[in-house]
C-alpha positions in Angstrom: 0.0 0.0 0.0 1.3 3.5 -0.9 2.0 6.0 1.7 -1.0 8.4 1.9 1.4 11.3 1.5 2.3 10.0 -1.9 -1.4 10.5 -3.0 -1.4 14.0 -1.4 1.7 15.1 -3.2 0.6 13.5 -6.5 -2.7 15.2 -6.4 -1.1 18.6 -5.8 1.4 18.0 -8.7 -1.5 16.8 -10.9 -3.5 19.9 -10.1 -0.5 22.2 -10.7 0.1 20.6 -14.1 -3.6 20.8 -15.0 -3.6 24.5 -14.1 -0.1 25.2 -15.6 1.3 26.5 -12.4 4.6 26.5 -10.6 6.6 25.4 -13.6 10.0 27.1 -14.2 9.6 29.8 -16.9 12.0 27.8 -19.2 9.4 25.1 -19.5 7.4 27.2 -21.9 10.3 27.1 -24.4 10.7 23.3 -24.3 8.1 22.7 -27.1 10.3 24.8 -29.4 12.9 22.0 -29.1 10.6 18.9 -29.4 9.4 17.7 -32.8 7.1 14.8 -33.8 8.5 11.4 -32.9 11.3 12.8 -30.8 12.9 10.8 -28.0 13.5 12.8 -24.8 15.3 12.1 -21.6 14.2 13.7 -18.3 16.9 13.3 -15.8 15.8 14.2 -12.3 12.1 13.9 -13.3 10.7 14.9 -9.9 6.9 15.0 -10.1 7.0 15.1 -13.9 6.2 18.6 -14.9 8.8 18.8 -17.6 8.1 15.2 -18.6 4.5 16.2 -19.3 5.6 19.3 -21.3 7.8 17.3 -23.6 5.4 14.4 -24.0 2.6 16.8 -25.1 4.8 19.0 -27.3 4.3 17.0 -30.5 2.8 13.7 -31.8 4.6 10.5 -31.2 7.1 11.8 -28.6 8.6 9.3 -26.2 10.1 10.3 -22.8 12.4 8.3 -20.6 12.1 9.8 -17.0 14.7 9.1 -14.3 13.9 9.8 -10.7 16.0 8.3 -7.8 13.7 9.1 -4.8 11.3 6.1 -4.0 8.7 8.6 -2.7 8.9 11.0 -5.6 9.0 8.1 -8.1 5.7 6.9 -6.8 4.3 10.4 -7.1 5.6 10.6 -10.7 4.0 7.3 -11.7 0.6 8.3 -10.2 0.7 11.7 -12.0 1.5 10.2 -15.3 -1.2 7.7 -14.9 -3.8 10.3 -14.1 -2.8 12.3 -17.1 -3.0 9.3 -19.4 0.7 9.5 -20.3 2.0 6.1 -19.1 2.1 4.8 -22.7 4.4 7.6 -23.8 6.7 7.7 -20.8 9.2 5.1 -19.6 9.9 5.6 -15.9 13.2 4.6 -14.2 13.7 4.6 -10.5 17.4 5.5 -10.5 19.9 8.3 -10.4 22.2 9.1 -13.3 26.0 9.5 -13.1 29.1 8.6 -15.1 29.2 4.9 -14.1 26.6 2.4 -12.9 26.4 1.3 -9.3 24.8 2.4 -6.1 24.9 5.7 -4.2 22.9 7.4 -1.5 20.2 10.0 -2.1 20.6 12.9 0.4 17.3 14.8 1.1 17.7 18.0 3.2 15.1 18.6 5.9 14.2 22.3 5.6 14.3 24.6 8.6 10.5 24.5 8.6 10.7 20.7 9.2 9.5 19.8 5.7 11.4 17.5 3.4 13.3 19.3 0.7 12.6 16.7 -1.9 13.4 19.0 -4.8 16.8 19.7 -3.2 17.9 16.0 -2.9 21.2 15.0 -4.4 23.2 11.8 -4.8 26.5 11.2 -2.9 28.9 8.5 -2.2 28.5 8.9 1.5 26.5 11.0 4.0 27.8 14.6 4.2 29.2 16.0 7.3 27.2 18.9 8.9 24.9 20.8 6.6 23.5 18.7 3.7 24.1 21.3 1.1 26.5 24.3 1.1 23.9 26.4 -0.8 20.7 25.6 1.2 19.9 26.1 4.8 18.6 22.9 6.4 18.2 21.5 9.9 19.0 17.9 9.0 18.9 15.4 6.2 17.6 11.9 5.4 19.2 9.3 3.2 18.2 6.3 1.0 20.2 4.0 -1.2 19.6 4.4 -4.9 20.6 2.6 -8.0 22.8 4.7 -10.4 23.0 4.3 -14.2 25.0 5.9 -17.0 22.9 7.3 -19.9 25.2 5.8 -22.5 24.8 2.4 -21.0 21.0 2.8 -20.7 20.6 3.9 -24.3 22.7 0.9 -25.5 20.7 -1.5 -23.3 17.3 -0.1 -24.5 18.5 0.2 -28.2 17.8 3.9 -28.3 19.5 4.9 -31.5 18.4 8.5 -31.3 18.1 11.1 -28.5 16.7 14.5 -29.4 16.2 16.4 -26.2 17.6 16.1 -22.6 16.1 17.9 -19.6 18.5 17.6 -16.6 18.0 18.9 -13.1 20.0 16.8 -10.6 21.3 19.2 -8.0 25.1 19.3 -8.7 25.6 15.9 -10.3 25.3 17.3 -13.8 29.0 17.0 -14.8 29.2 13.4 -13.8 25.9 12.6 -15.6 27.0 14.3 -18.8 30.3 12.4 -18.7 28.3 9.3 -18.7 26.4 10.5 -21.8 29.2 11.6 -24.1 28.7 8.9 -26.7 25.0 9.9 -27.2 25.9 13.6 -27.1 28.6 13.2 -29.8 26.3 10.9 -31.8 23.0 12.9 -31.7 23.8 16.5 -30.6 20.6 16.5 -28.6 19.1 19.8 -27.4 19.6 20.3 -23.7 17.9 22.2 -20.9 20.1 21.8 -17.8 20.1 23.4 -14.4 23.7 24.1 -13.3 24.6 24.4 -9.6 28.1 25.8 -9.4 28.6 25.7 -5.6 27.2 22.2 -4.8 28.8 20.9 -8.0 32.2 22.1 -6.7 31.9 21.4 -3.0 30.0 18.1 -3.1 31.0 16.6 -6.4 34.5 18.1 -7.0 33.2 19.4 -10.4 33.2 22.7 -12.1 30.4 24.7 -13.8 32.8 26.0 -16.4 33.6 22.4 -17.4 29.9 21.7 -17.9 29.6 24.7 -20.2 32.8 23.8 -22.0 31.6 20.3 -22.7 28.9 21.8 -24.9 30.7 24.8 -26.3 33.7 22.8 -27.3 31.3 20.7 -29.4 29.9 23.7 -31.2 26.7 24.2 -29.1 25.1 27.6 -28.6 24.2 28.5 -25.0 21.2 30.6 -24.0 19.8 31.9 -20.8 16.2 33.1 -20.3 16.1 36.6 -18.9 13.4 39.3 -18.5 14.3 40.3 -22.1 13.9 36.8 -23.5 16.5 34.2 -24.5 20.0 35.7 -24.6 23.3 34.1 -25.7 25.8 33.2 -23.0 29.2 31.6 -22.8 29.4 31.1 -19.0 27.1 30.6 -16.0 25.8 33.4 -13.9 28.3 33.7 -10.9 25.8 35.5 -8.7 23.2 32.7 -8.6 23.3 29.4 -6.7 21.6 27.6 -9.6 20.2 28.5 -13.0 18.7 26.8 -16.1 20.5 27.1 -19.4 19.7 25.9 -22.9 22.3 24.3 -25.1 21.3 23.8 -28.8 23.5 22.6 -31.6 23.3 24.5 -34.9 23.1 21.2 -36.9 19.7 20.5 -35.3 18.2 23.7 -36.7 16.3 22.2 -39.6 14.9 19.4 -37.4 13.5 21.9 -34.8 9.9 22.9 -34.9 9.2 26.5 -36.0 9.9 28.8 -33.1 12.4 30.8 -31.1 15.4 28.4 -31.2 15.2 27.9 -35.0 15.1 31.7 -35.3 18.1 32.1 -32.9 20.2 29.6 -34.9 19.5 31.1 -38.3 
């Protein structure tokens, strides 16, 4: 039997999605990257808001959604079922990194006492002291989670084309991308990724500049959504603890649906 809190959280997420509320502003631009029949990866799927946006963006879209939290994974599956999208979405209860194995998922407990499920991150071991260097919390909880590499997953599932990746994994982005270099080099997928410079550096030994360079060195264009619209960038914003960025390769322009990214790449 499911925890009653799973139903409560799923209902709230379903209602937000139905009312188009509380989605990041970048979500509105995802349909400009997704064409008919595209294959999308949602890494750090949470309650599925971006999964739903991609699945509904065009006919025949398939989404593979990865979520390590057992609680949130149950929420995700309920929401997708209620929205009639289980046939389009493959759900995977696992975290994503550069190699397969097992890690722990660290979920901060907010100062209010509520679980910070959207702030959870994977780690090799429990952190000392504060869960995250960029978030105030009073404690944290852990659970074991399976970890996969996207290149291995695509090979196992015989996915010979990936068109769009949405990634929001709280600092693990560099490791996850290093585990997806074959598919990135093969397909040049469009990417919407949230980059967390401080936790990436202090919990993962990574570097936000290396994440950006991974794309720019391959000829990608980088964009940030501002009050003025989508603007080109070559580096992350140093004044923000986290921020979403789009990376789109010019070779994908003709395959993109008519819209802002096709115009920006012209």
